[in-house]
N, C-alpha and C positions, 0 to 999 in steps of 0.2 A: 058549484061545478060538478059535473058528472064524470066519475071515474069509472074505467072499465076494469073489471075484476081480471086477474092474471089467467083465470081459466078460459074466460071469453076472449081474452087477447089470443091465448092459444089456439083456440078454435079458429079465430079470424086469421092468424098466422097461416094455418094449414090450407085454408080456402084461398087466401090471397097467393101464397106460393103456387098452388096448382092453377089459379086463374092466370098468373103471369106466365106460366109455362104454356098455357093453351091460348093465351090472348092472341098471338100471331095467326095461329089457325082460325080462330073465330073471326078475325077481321081480315083473313086471306091475304095475308102479307106473304112476300117471299120467304120461305123457311130459312134459307141461308141469306140473311142479310143483317147488317149491324143493328138497325131498329129491333128485329125479331130477337137476335142474340142477347141484346140487353134484358129484354123480358125474360127469356129463357132462363139465362144464367141467374138473374136476380131471382127468379122463382125457385131455382134449385138452391141458391143460397140461403133463401127464407126457410125452406124446408129442412136444409142440414143443420142451420143454428137453432132452428126451433127443437130439433131432435135433442140437441145437447144442453138445452136450457133447463135451470132448476125451477120447473113449475108443473103443475098437474099433468100437461101433456108432453112434457119432455121426457126422454128415455134414459140418457146418460148423465143427466145432472151435472154437467162441467161448468157452464158460465151461469152466472146470476142474472136474474131478471133485469136488474140495472144495466149490466152490460148488453143484455139482449136488445133492451130499448135503445142504446146507444147505437148498436149496430143497425137497428130499424131505421133510426134517424139519419145515420150516414149513408144507408143505402138508399133511402128516399131522396136525399140531397144528390147522390150520385145519378138516380134515375131522371131527376130533374135537369140536371146539367149535361147528361149523355148526349142529347142532340148536338150540343154546342161543342163538346169534346170531340165527337166522332164526326161531325159536319153533315149530318142528316136533318138539321132544324127545319129546312125547307120541306120535307117529307112528311114527318109524323110527329113534330115536337109537342103537339096538344096532348096526345094520349100518354107521353112520358111525363109531361109537366103536371097533368092531373093525377097520375098513378103516384108520382113521387109525393105530391102534396098529400094525397089522401093517406099514403103509408106514414108520413110524418105527423099528420093529424091524429092518427091512431095512437102513436106514441104520446102525443100530448094529452090525450084522454085516459092513457093507461095509467094504473097505480101499481107501486111495487109493494103495497102491504101484503102481508101473508094472508092465506085464506082464513084463518082464524080471527082476524080483526074485522072481516065482513059479516060475520055470523049468517052466512048463506046468502047474502045480498050479492048479486052479480053486477048490479050497477048502484053506485052509491052518489047521492046528491050532496053530500057534505065532504069536505076536504078534511081529513084526519091527519094530515102531515103538520108536523110542527117545523116551524123555521127558525 
């Protein structure tokens, strides 16, 4: 199994957060609409909890990487369900479904190992977790 190092996950967090914020503009959606707001608020949320995560790219070191990944997973699930919760499934549910799924996929491939256990490797092909 391929595991993504927390530093790479952090870089992807900031990229995804910014992408979610600017996605409605890139797709020329109405700026003030529920589908747009779901992405914009999700993007801001990702940036905020990334800043307070205990990893290489966090600033305040308040929440653990495990809690960060749980929030990622919950947010991905919320994005997937948002077209059905807010009633815009007939407009743009595909973007929300794909984005939420990709966010959850990132969680699935992320590792919570400390950087010292990777000896400089950013992608590991062996699963070092003990069950």
